[in-house]
C-alpha positions, 0 to 999 in steps of 0.5 A: 481985132489982133489976131495971132498968126500961127508963124509955127513950122516943123522939120523933121522932128523939130517943132519951131515957133516961128520959122526964123533960124540962124545960119552956120558959121554967122552966128557963132555960139550963140552967146556973142549975141545975147547982149543984143537981143532975146535969143528965145525969140528965134526959131531956131540955132544952128552953130557953126560947122563942127569936125571931130577935132578943133581946126584953126582954118585958113590963114589971113585974110579969109573975108573980104567984103564985095559990091553986094555981099562978101566972100569968105574962106574962114577955113572951118575954123571950130573948137571941135565937138568935144569942146563943144558938148563940154564948154558951149552946149550946156549954155545952149541948151538952156535956150528955148529954140531946138539947137541944130548942130553943122557938121562936117568931115573929111570921109564918111567915115569922120561923118558917121563918128559924128553923127554917133558922139552928137547922137548921145547929147540929147540936148541937140535937137538935129543935125545939118549935115555939111556936104561941101567938103572935099572928100579925100578919098575922092581926089579932093571932089566934094561930097556935095557935088556927086549924087552918089557921093552925097547919098553915102554920106547922108546914109551913114549919118542916117544910121548914126543919128537918132533924131532930125537931118538936114542936109545942107546943099552946095550950089556949086553944081549942074542941077540941084535937084539930082542931089536933093533927090540923093539925099532924100532918097538916103532919109534926110529929114529936111533940106537947107539950101543954097551954101554959099557959091565958090568966087574970088577977088583980085587985088588989081595993084598987087595982081594977087588974090585978096584971100590967101586961098585964092577962092572963097565962098560968096554970100549976100544980096549977091546969090539971093536970086539963085538961091530962090531958084534954087529953092523952087527947083528943090521944091518942085522935086522932093517932098521933105521940107526945105530950109531957104538960105542967102542973101535974106536981109528983110522980111521980103526976101524970107517971103520970096524964099515961102513963096517959092518952097521954103518952110524956114529960112536961115540969116547969114551975111546980114547978121555981120551987117545988122546983128538983129536982122532975125528979129528985123525979120521975124518982125517984118513976117508978121507984118507982111501975114496981118497985112495980107490976112495970112493966118497962117505962114504955112499957107504961104509955103510954096504958093508961086504962081506960073 
């Protein structure tokens, strides 16, 4: 008998049919992938990071392939919130999966303004707050590396946004649990981790950086062990749902995150290698549950035995 497996997940007020989401910046605004598979099979769609005004990003070269992943210094290029709402959201709103808008700003006020604007857009189910951005009023220190700054940003978003608030945590910290607890206290409904790890690559012939920006964010399989460890640590210290991100290419990768404590996962860099990676992972999760007689995916979450 082929028993239906319950893969449903709820993050804050966002109910998803399954735990497979797209990672911001790796899936565009979703329409780009429409010819490749049925987008309605996704658990959730996180769109490319949005700012108040359109952003051109960094000059090229801004992507470098590494031996087990890639470095990117795109610079958060995007169309801006108004263009997104007018031109991108109508298409997204016709899809079945929940839509999450990833947002970033240079000041707390910018985050708050974005949250207020998105609150008016009913088709957006939640925001994912990127706190790995420099706070221009604090000398360029990233919001995500300081518990108080992280708390203040999330609190400002929470005050302006009435639906689900997810906070995307930076791994470039000494103790990620301190940041996680601070944003939970500020009113976050969920956490997504990890964002990219800062890295660089050098052309040994020219002795110049391979990225015009010098440093960039490392993603892909290289970061997965770090991401799994951080998800496990945060799962021990917080009570809100976790979305695991970092080097997930296969169902086996995703299942590691579930066991560590993640309720859902996001697939990012793998989309560049295999545009159908999300579907392959989803099918593989179902197969794993059948093989291990797991009726509800939720029963697998946070089951690491130590």
